[in-house]
KESELO-27216 format. One record per residue (C-alpha): residue in three letters; x, y, z. Coordinates in steps of 0.5 Angstrom, whole numbers, padded with zeros to 4 digits, always signed. Layout:
N
ALAXYZ/...
***
This chain:
80
MET+0261+0349+0700/ASP+0261+0352+0708/ASP+0266+0349+0713/THR+0261+0344+0715/GLU+0260+0341+0708/ILE+0267+0341+0707/LYS+0269+0337+0713/MET+0263+0332+0712/TYR+0266+0331+0704/GLU+0273+0330+0707/LYS+0271+0325+0712/ASN+0267+0321+0707/TRP+0273+0322+0702/VAL+0277+0319+0707/LYS+0273+0313+0709/ILE+0272+0311+0702/ALA+0279+0311+0701/ILE+0281+0307+0707/CYS+0275+0302+0705/LEU+0278+0301+0698/ALA+0285+0300+0700/ARG+0283+0295+0705/MET+0279+0291+0700/TYR+0285+0291+0695/GLY+0289+0289+0701/VAL+0284+0283+0702/GLY+0284+0282+0694/GLU+0292+0281+0695/CYS+0291+0276+0700/LEU+0285+0272+0697/ARG+0286+0273+0689/PRO+0292+0274+0685/LEU+0292+0281+0685/PRO+0299+0284+0684/ASN+0303+0287+0690/ILE+0304+0294+0688/PRO+0309+0299+0691/LEU+0305+0304+0696/ASP+0306+0310+0692/GLU+0303+0307+0686/MET+0297+0304+0690/ALA+0296+0311+0694/ASP+0295+0314+0687/ILE+0290+0309+0685/VAL+0286+0309+0691/ILE+0286+0317+0690/GLU+0284+0316+0683/TRP+0278+0311+0685/THR+0276+0315+0691/ASP+0275+0321+0687/GLU+0271+0317+0681/TYR+0267+0314+0686/ILE+0265+0321+0689/LYS+0264+0325+0683/SER+0261+0320+0679/GLY+0255+0319+0683/TRP+0256+0312+0684/ASN+0255+0312+0691/LEU+0248+0315+0690/SER+0247+0310+0685/ASN+0247+0302+0686/GLY+0245+0304+0693/GLY+0252+0306+0695/ASP+0255+0299+0694/ILE+0262+0300+0694/VAL+0264+0293+0693/ASP+0260+0293+0686/PHE+0265+0299+0684/PHE+0271+0296+0687/GLU+0270+0290+0683/MET+0268+0294+0677/LYS+0275+0298+0678/ILE+0279+0291+0679/LYS+0276+0288+0672/ILE+0278+0294+0668/TRP+0285+0295+0672/THR+0287+0288+0671/MET+0285+0288+0664/ASP+0290+0294+0663/ILE+0296+0291+0667/
***
């Protein structure tokens, strides 16, 4: 990757991470999603952001991050 591609990747990565974190925050308020410590939430958002980008989910499903988030929440809440 050249410098421009890296900057765009980083910019998109940050946007996706912020979006996922905000969606979880809304879920904490509107649903019975657990309020988890910041460090744990940061790890989850990093993992989910990497998965969203690397899996190509953002290219399939028209890039619908809401569908991805709902899938992750369903899987994640089954584990807790």
